[in-house]
N, C-alpha and C positions, 0 to 999 in steps of 0.2 A: 704943201704936203706931207712936209716933216713933222709939223705944229702937227696936222690932220693923223697921222701916223700915230703920234707920241701918243694924242688923247685915246685912238682904238685902243693902243698896248693898256696904258692905265685900265681902260674898262676891263682888259679882258684878266687883268690882274684880280680886280674886284670879283669877277668872275669865280675866277679858281680859286681865291681864300675861304671863298662862301661856301662851296661844294668842299674845303677842304673840312667844313664842318659838319657834312653830311651825317657823321658818324654820332651825334648826339641823336637817345630816341625818346619818341612821344610819349607821354605819362599817360597811361590808358590803362583799362580795363577788359580784360577781355570776354568775347560775345557772350552772353547767357541769355538763357532763356526767361520766359517772362516772374519767374519764382524769387527775383530781388537777391540772387547769390551772389556774389560778386569775388572775385581772387583780386585783391587790395595787390597792387603793387606800390615800392615807395617812389616819388617825384621826381625826375630826373631831368624835365625840361623845364629852362627858366620862365620863369614867371607863371608855373601852373600849381593850382592850390587843389587841396582836397575836397573829394565831395561825401557831405554826411552822409551814412546810411540813409537815414529818412528822405533824403534829398533824392538819392538814387533810387529810391522803392518808386517814390512817385516821377520819377524821372521815367521808368520803365513802362510805370502801370498808363502813363499819359503818353505815349511813344504805342505802345501795344493798343490803346484804344484807337488811336488814329490810322494804325496799322489794319488793323483790324475790319476797319470802316470800309475801305476800298478792298477787301480781300478778292471778294468777288469780282471785280473786273480786272487785276492781279491775275487769279488762278486762270481765265477765259480768256487773258491776250495770248496776242500772237509775238512768239518773240524768234527776233531776226538774227539773222548778223549782219555786227555794218563798219566797214572799216573807219578807221579814225586816220586826219593824218600825221599827227605824231606817235600813234601807236599802234600796237598790233589788233586785231579784230576782234571786237567783243559782241557778246550774244545784248539785245536791248530789245526794250519792247518798240512794238507797229507806232511808225507817228500816231494813227487815228488811236490807240490803245492808249498811249501816252498820254496826249490829247485827252480823252475820256478821264482818264485820275485826276488829271488835274484840272479837269474844269468842274466833277465831281467835287474835290477838295476846296477848291472857289467857292462852289453854291455850297457848301456846308460852314462856310465861314470860317475857314479853316486858314488861318495865314500863312499864305503858302506864296514861297518864292520862285518866278520863273527868269530866264535867263535867253537872253538869241545867241548866246556861245559857250557853252559848257564848259566851266574851269577856266574862266577868265577873270573872275572877282567882281565883276559888275551882273547886279542882278536887281529884277522889280518884286518889290510886295504886291499885291492882293489881299485885301482886307485888312487897310491900316491903321484900322482903329485904334487898336491897342499900341500901336508904336506912338502916336501922337497924344493919347495919356501916357505914354513912357514919359515923353519927352517936354512932358507942361510939367511934370512932378522933378524931372531934371533940373529944369530950367529953376524950382525952386527950392534945388539942393535935398531932396525930398528924397530918401532908398525910393528905388521902381524896378521895374522888372517888365521887359516881354521876352514872348517864346515867337519866334516862325518858322516854318519849316520849309526843306528843299524835296524833289524828288527827283531821284536818281533816273537817269535812260533806260535804266534795268530794271527798274520800280520798286527799289531801297527806297527808304526814308531817314530825311537826316534832319537833327531838333539838335536850334540854335536858341541859345536860352540869352540876351544881353539885361546885366543886371548892376545896380549903383548899389553897393554896400558898404556902409564903414568908411564913406568917402571914398571908397576903390572902383575902380571897371571891371568886369567880369564879361566872360563868353565862356557859356557850359556848353557842351556837346552829344548829341550820342548821336548813334545809325540802326536803324532797322533795315535787316538784311532777310530775306526769303530763301528756306532750306525746305525743300518738299511743301513748298506752298507754306509753311508751318513761319510764322513771324519771330526775329529773334533779335533781341535789345543787347547792345554792346559796347566798345570803344569812348566810352563817357569817358568827360574831361573839363576839365575847369580850367580856365587861364584869364590872369589877368592881363587886361587893356593897356595899351598905355596913349590910349589919340582916341575920342572920337569927336563927330563934327556933324550938326545936322545945318547944311547949307539952304541961301535961298534959294540953289535949284532942287529943293525939295530931297537931298542927296545926304545920306547917312552914312559918312564916312568912319573908320575903325581901323585901330591897326592892335597886334596884340604887342606886351612887351618885348617877346622873341618872334622876334620878325625881319629874318637874313634876307640878303639880298638877291634871290634868286625866284623863280618864276613857284609858285602855290607858295606864297610867302609870308603870311600869312594880316593881308590886309586887305579892305574888301570895300564894295560901296551898293548899298542898296539902294535903289531910289525909291522914292514912296508913289506909286502911281496914282493914276493909270499914265498909260504913254499914247504920244500919237498912234495910232497901229498904222496910219498913213506913214509919217516920217520912219517908223519902225523899218518895213516892208524898203523903204528907198538905201537904208543901210544894209538890210539884208542881201539888196540886188547888185547893190555898187561897189559895197566898204567890205564886209563882216566877210566874205570867200577868202580876200588878197589879205586883209589886216594890215598892221604896223610894224610886226616883226619880221626883220631879216630880207627885208626891200623896205624901197622910200619911193612908191606910189604916190603916199597922202603926206609924204613927210619932206619933199622935195617942191622945189619951183621949175615947170614945166612947161611947155604948151607945144600945140602942131607945127608952132612956127618958130620952137627953140626946144630942141629935145635933149640939150645939156647936159640938164642937173638928174635924167633918169637914168636908171641904170635895167636895161632889160633882161639880164644874163639872168639877177636874181630874181627874177620879178617868173622865170619861166614855169619850176612845175606850182607856182598858187593859180596862174593862168590856169598848167593844165588840170590841177583839180577842177577849176569850175567849169573846165570846157569840158572835162571828160569823166569827172566826177569818180575817179579814182587817184592815186597814188603813183605821181609818177618816178622810179626807183633805178637805181644808178646802174644795174643791168642794163638797162635799157639804150644804154650807151659808152662809148669808150673810153678809156684811162688813159691819159698821156702822161706816162710817167717825169719826161724830164719837164715840162712844163707844173705839174703835180693836178692836174685837174684831168676834168671828163671834157667830153664834145659831143653835141648835138648835132644827130645826121641834119642839116639845115632845112630839107625838106618839112620835117615837123616842128623843129624852132623854127619856121616862120608859119608854117600854120596855124601856130597856139598863137603866135605875138599876131601875128594879121587878123588874127578874130577878136581882137578886144584893141588895137590900136592902127591906125589910118596912116601908119609911116613909110616912107619912100624908098625902098631895096637901099640904093646906094648909102643911107643916114642909119639903116640898120647894121648894115655890115659893118660900118664905119666904127658904132656907139658901143654894136656888141660883140665887136671883133671879131668878124667872121675871117674861117682859115681856111684857102683854096687847097690846102694841103691835106687839111683833116678832115675835109669833107663837111664843118660844121661851125657852131658856134662853142667858147670853151664855158664850162661852168663847174662850179663846185657843192659839194651836200653843206646842208647846216650841221655845224659841227660849232661846241663850245667855244672855240678856239678863232671862230670866221667871223664871229656874228655876235654881236654887243648888246645886249638884254638893257632896254629903257624901262622896266617895268611894266605891268598890264596897261596897253590902252588899249580904249576901247571906244565908239564913235559917238556920239550924241546928237544926231541928227537937230536941228534947230528950226532951218525952213529951206526954200527951193522955190525952183521960178520957171519956167518952160518958158524959152527965149523966141525970139521970132524966125530963127532959122531951125526951127527942131531938138534944140539943144536943151539938155537942163541943168542948173544950174543949181548947188547943193553947198548949203553955209554948215559945216561941221564944227561943234566941239569935240574937242578929245579928254576923252577920262582919264584917269590914272590914280587910282587907289596910292601906288608905290610910293609916291610923290605927297601924299593926302590931298587933292585935288579935284575937283571936277571941270575943271579948265586950264589943261594941262599947255593947249595950244590950238590953234582955230586953222582951217582951214576950208580952202572955195574948191571943189571937185564941179568940173563940167561932163557932161557924159552924151552920147549921143546915142538914142535909139533907132535899129534899126527895122527894116521893115519884114526881117528874116525872123522877130523878136529877140534876137542878140540884141547889144550895146557895144560901142566904143568908146575908151577914153578919150577925149579932149586935152583937157588942161588939169594943172592943179595948181592953187596961190595961197602960200601960207598966209594970212592973215594978220592972223596975231600968235605973233612967236611965245616958246618956251624960252622961262628965263634962262641964261647961262644958253653953252651951245651944245642944245641937249634939243630933237633925240639924234646921241651918238649915230654914224653910219658908217662904215668902210665897204667896199666891195668885197664877196667874196673868192673872187679869181683873182689872184693875185697879178697877171698883167693889166687889170684895170687900175688898180690903187696908184699907178702911176701915167694915169690916162688923164 
């Protein structure tokens, strides 16, 4: 346990040092209209490169043309308020209208990125011909470039150009926002890339020269589609809603015969989100100042956990530290001091099998741009579909471990760190 806590502390030091660097500013130009006028500001971001005025003008014209091509769909789209798990509510397009714009761009042969989870650095490219031509030239050491676009849930458009110039790798970006239904292009920046690779699994991995070790860290993975829609749905149904951050559901070995490795307390808010499509907030439970944690009412905690696990009451009481005195189970909010960030982790479901007892076993490779790999570790998850349309988690097994003692994990509740 001492070694585990030491590893955890070292991980926290890395994160704290990373946040100290947050004062560095990105080199970008302010929003501008499509007249090509820009307010040049000096580059202050490591790896940033000046964009020549002629290239700026070309980018503005290209972005404006793409945005105006779907302007009729944007203007008529329904805008609605949507909660985010880690952020405040924002106005976004309805799912139908967002999909309508995506389909329009795809059918117009625009190289467009799509992602099952927003901002997780793992995306899929639709219309890949430009990339294949680009990579063919790269393999022969020739100058090359390809452009892709991504669509924000609010209807904004993002431009990404990857280029090989004078034996250096670059990424040039811009954004298109809507103001009173008029497109405005801005935030142009060009940065040098430290690394890129195209893997056997058809994934383009890249990393900026400036890539600090925190979320949104300048790394990415683009899968050259198409994806298997059935496998993508399996990932969405059973994995993505919980994910790999701040819990150990998919990174520990456990089963219905052996619950030893699983932490129910750290899973609670993710399962609450899955069940109610709402964020669990700390004002819904009582804070215990002596133990420096909250206590979730037993009925609520057991209802949420019982929805997704067939765990006996006595085992849940023991594993999740039920307190009769406090009338519930200890829980702690996610902070930078009680969680270890292992990098961006995303599921890549490779195959599945329906077992004789009706359960489904799913083989998953975990993608991790942060560690420059599309095979960080692998796990085998088993779930049990229920007659009411729900499901229960049955077991998880690490089939191919990651190199070294990762992913790191330490319970958020202090009482469980000695368990």
